[in-house]
N, C-alpha and C positions, 0 to 999 in steps of 0.2 A: 504493500499499499505505500503512496507517495505521501511526502509530508504534509501537503495541502489536505489529503484525504484523512490523514490521522488527526490533524487539527479539527477539519469538520466533525469528525467522529466525536473528538473530545468535547466539541462546542454542544453537541446534540446530547451527549451523556450529561453534561452540566445542565442543560435546559430540563432535563427528564428528571433531574435530581431533585427539583424543588429549591426551596419552599415555594408552593403555588399559592395563588390567591384563591381562597375558597369561601363559599357561602354555605351554611349548614340550616337545612329547612326541615323542621319537625314541630309538632305542637306539643311536645313533651320537653319542657327546659331541661329536665335532668339528662335526657339522651342528648340534648344539643351540647350541654356542658361536657359530657363524656367523649362524644366525637372531638370537640374542640380540643380537649386535653390530649387525646391520644394523637391526633394529627399535629399538634404543636410539639408535643414532648418528643415525637418520632422525627421532627424536623421536616416534616413533609408539606406543612402548610402554614400560612398565617391566615386565620379565619378574619374576612374583613367585613362579614355581615351575617346576621342570623334573622331568621323569620319562623313565624309560628303557622302561617297559613298560606295558601296559595296565592291569594292577592297581595299578600305583603311580600311574597317572595319575588313575584313579578316586579313590584315598584323597587325592592331592595337590589334587585340584579341591575336595574337600569342605573342606579345611582352608584353602587360599589364596583361595578364591572369585574366581577370575579372570573377566573380563569375556568373553574370548576364548581359546580353546584352539586353538593351532596343532600340529598332530600328523600323523604318519605314519600309514598303515594297517598296515604291516607289523612287528607288535611281537610280542614273546615274552609268555608267561604268560596274557595275555588278548588277543585279537584287537582290533585298531583299531577296526572296526565295533562290536563289543559294548561297548568302552569309550565310544565316542561315545554309543551308546544309553543306557547307565546314567548317564552325565554329564548329558546333556540331560533324562533322566527326573527326576532329583533336583534338577537347577538349570534350568528352563525358560529362564531368562534368558541362560544361557551360550550363546555362540555358538561353533561349532566350523568351523575352517577347516583342510581336509585339504590337506597339502603331500606329494604321493607321487611316486615314481617311476614308477607303474603309470598307463598310459593307456587301460586296458582298460574297455570299457563296463560290464563286470559289476561291477568295483570301484567304479567311479564311482556307478552306481545304488545300490549296497549301502550306500556311504557316506551317500547322500543320504536313503534310505529309513530309515537308522539316526538321522537328526537333523542331518547336517552342512549348514551354510548355504553353504559354498563348496569348491571342489576346484580346485586348480592343481597344476601339475607341479614337481618338484624342479628342473627344468632352469631354471625361472623366475628372473631376476636378483633381488637383495635388494631393489631399488626396487619392483618388481612385487609381491612378498610383502607389503611394507610398504603398499602401495596396497590390496591385497586385504584386510588387515586394517582398514583404514579403512573399506572399503565393507562389509565383513561387520558391523563395529561398528554402522554406520548402518542395517542391517536389509536390505541388498542382496544378493541371491544373486550369488556370483563364480564363474566358471568360466573355465578356459583357453579360448581362443577355439576351439581345435580340438575340444573337448569340447562345447561349448555347443549344437551341433546335436543331440548324442546327447541331451542332457537335454530339449530341447524336443520331439524325437520321442517320447521315453519319455513326458512329460507328457501328449501326445496320446492316447497309447495307453491310458494307465493312468486318466486322468481320468473319472470317472463320479460323478454324483450322482442322487438319489432324484428324483421327479416334483415335488415341492413345493419352491419356491424362495422363500428370504426376500426381504422387499422392500428395495430399496436407495433412496437418495434420488438425485435427478439428479447432484448433485456427486460422490456415492460411485460411481455409474456411470461418470462422466468420469474418476475418478481409477483405476477399475479397468480401463478401456480403455487408459490409458497405461501402467499397470503391465504389462498384457499385451504391451505393445509393447517394453518392455525400459527404459523411460525411468527415470531416477535420481530420487529424491525431489526434488532441486534443480531437474531439468528440468520435472518435473511442475509444482512451484511456479511456475516462470517461465510455463508455459503457461497455468496457471489463475489467474495474479495473485494467488496466496495464499503464505503463508510455508512453509517447510520443516515447521516443526512442525505446522501444519494439515495437511499432507498425511500427515504421520506419524498425527496423530489419526485422520483418514479412513481410512487403512489399518488402523489398529487396530479401528476400529468395523466395517468390513468383515469383518475376520477374525472377530470376535465374531458378527456376524449369520450368517455362513457356517460357524460352528463348525470354523475352521481354527486353526491355531497359528502357522505361519510364512509368510513372504512367498513363499517358493518353492512353497508349497501353494496360495497364491492365484494365482500366475502359472499353475500347472497348471490350476486351476478356470477362470481366464479364457480359456486357450488352447483349453481343451475346448469352450468357448462360442464360439469364433471370434473373440474380441474382439481377438486380434492382428492380424486381417485387415479389422477394421472401420474404416471412413474416419474421419479426425480432424474433418472439418468439422463445425462447430456445438461443438466442445470449446473452453471456455475463453471462451465468450460471457457476455452478461449474467447475472447471478445475482441473486436476491432477497436473497442473504446479504450481509452487510457485508464489506467488505475484510478479508482476512486470515482468513476464515471459510471 
């Protein structure tokens, strides 16, 4: 890897390390206090705002401009999924991690369709919530293991595209196949001998070409194409591109 690529990877690693600007939303103040304490103690986040209901969360997101919103679904005044949809529509850069007591498929899928980037259960320990925040901040979809299969099944059922498909480069196709298999950006970078930042750039280019907005939508598209079952032979071989590209 070239020196520039190494620097890019280091910068991406630092960005992914935090601390991130986080807003915590839940109608139980004790739970909000616990999440704040865990995230700040572990150095993952600076909690810039809190909200006790969906309407308050929408207003607070506008003022505090968090990077990540950690929120429950069961909220008064405005439903959690409606708050998610409004926040993401107004600020597409904001990523939402749902931390809910519900493990129901309907709640999970409704949250994802509203724009949530991750969904874990409230039974998760503080360290797991902190790691989920890190991953969501890095653009990775995060789901409690017991719910991951539900997400993949739903993506296979719902993913449909028109007859004409945009053209991807060979490298973009390699990245897309590895995204479909659930690899993290760092794992993809290691397999392709490129920097994490370069992987992120490829993913953004693919999203633009496919007219998608978020990585979970990209995973849905790739799974519908059967790329999660495609062999990995030939991935990461020689490329005409320079190292780090």
